[in-house]
N, C-alpha and C positions, 0 to 999 in steps of 0.2 A: 503493500499500499504505500502511495506516495506520501511524502513529509508534507506537501503542500494540502493535502486533504484536511489536516489538523490546523491550517492556518488560512481559512476560507473567509471571504466576505459574501454574506448573503443578504440580499436585499428583499425587501416586501414593499407593499404600497405606501407605508408611511416609516417605516424603520430600516435602518442598516445594523447588520451584525456584523461585528469583525473584532479580530483579537485586539487585546488591551495593550497600551503602551506605559512605559514608566510616567510619561507626562500627562496620563489620565488620573493618576494617583490621587490629586486634591478633589477631582468631580467624583471618584468612587467614595473617598472619604466622607464626603458630605452627604452621600447615600447611606452608608453602611456605618454611620456614626449615630444614625436617628435610630433611637431605642424602639420606635415604633415599628421601622423597617425590620429589625432585628428581634422583635417581640418573640417569636415562633423558631428561631435559629437555635441550634446547638453550640453556639457561641456567643460571648457577650459584643456589645456594639464595639466598634473599634474606636480607639481613643487618639490616635495620632497618623500622620500621614506615612509613617514608617510601616504601620500594618497593611496600608493599601499598596506601598512599593513592593512589601513582601509578598502579598497575595499575587500581584502582577507578575513578580519574577517565579513564584512558585507554579502559576499557572501556564506560563511559558513554557517553562522547563519540562511541565507534565505533558504539554502538547508537543514539544520536540521530542518526548519518549513515547510519542502516540497511546498515552494512557488517559488524556480527558481532552475535551474540547471547551475552551471557555472564552466566550465571546461577549464583548460589551455590547449594549442596545444604544443605539443612537437615534434619535428623531430625525428625520430626512429634512423637516421643515425648519428646523433650527440648529441642526447638528450639535444639539445638546444630549451629553451623556444621561441616559435614562435608567440604567441599571446593567445588569449582567444576566447572562443564561448560560447554562451548562451542561454538558453531556460528560458525567464521570464515573468513576469505577468501571471503566470500559472493559470488558473481557472479550478480546477478540475471538477467541476459542468458541465461547458460549453465544457469540452474537449478542450481547447485551450490554447496556449501560443504565445509569441513573440520570435522571434530570433534575434540573434545580434552576431556580430563577431568585432574582431580587430586584425589585423596582423601587425607584425614587417615591415618596408618599405623593409627590405633586403629580405624578403620573398614573396613580391607582383609579380604577374605575372607567379606564378609557379604552379598554380593549386590547392593550398591549402586550399583555401575557398570551393571550390566544392568539395574536397574529406573531410574535415572535417564537412563541411554543409550537405552533404548527410548522413554521419555517424551520426551526431548529429539529423538529422530529421527522420531518420528510428528509432533511439532510442526513440524520443519523441512519434512516432506512435506506435511503437511495445512495449515499456517498459512503458511509461507514459499514454498510451490510449488517446493520442491526437487525435481529429479529425480534427483540423486545425491549422496552424501554420501561424502567420503573421510577417510582416518586415515593419518598418517604416524607411524611409531613405530620405535623403535631395534630391530634385529632380536634383540639379546639379552633384550628384555623380554617374556618369556614369559607373564607375567600379562597384559599389554595385549593380547597376540596371541590368547590365550585368551578374553578379555572381547570383544573384536571377533568372534570366531568365534561366540560364543554370541550376539550382536547380529545375525548374519545377513551380516556383512562377508566378502568374499572376499579373499583375498592376491593382488595383482595384480602385484607387481614388487620390484625393489629398486634403489636409488639408492646406488651405491657412493661411500664417502667423502664424504658428503653435508653432514656437520657438523663443525666443530671448537670443543669448548669446552674451555678451560684446558689446550690442547696435547693433548687426546686426539680422535682422529679417530675418526668412526662413521659406519656406512651408516644407511640409512632403508629401513624395508619400508612398501610402499604397500598399503593395503587400500581397498576401495570397496564401496558397498551402493546398488543402485539402486531407484527408486520401484517398479519392476515386479519386484522380486526377491521380494516378499512382499507381493503385492497384497491378500490377505485381511484385512492388518493394517491397513490403511487406511480412512478413509471419514468 
């Protein structure tokens, strides 16, 4: 598989998905230092720009190693960094990966996750040859559950007491979407 397949530029009607650069760190910090954005994550909000830089460096290294795909989400109309989307825990032999998103609060409720998500899912199925994409969310995160439903994911189970962050224990809801779930979308 070509190295370039892990550094794509994917365009939709309103969005551009592309790899993050070190110069994107301040914009990324502005998004992921927001406690509301990070409310259901298994890590605390970022505290300084070094965390954003480290995330970008780790993401790009993981992409060079063909272990994950981490793309920034930009608004085409303003070239504003709106968030990030990821296919991670990539298992080439099993043709599966996990999907994740993070979006600036100012961009919530505008359908960007559905738009970026479907583009990323199609890229995973068509370019990475995935057969299965999984998502793990906090069961209390109803916005993510709704977004996953719109993206064609099925709720598959619950992992009890999966995470503990800052002394708070939470469960994980598991969702999955198979290549065969929506065959008309591929090609």
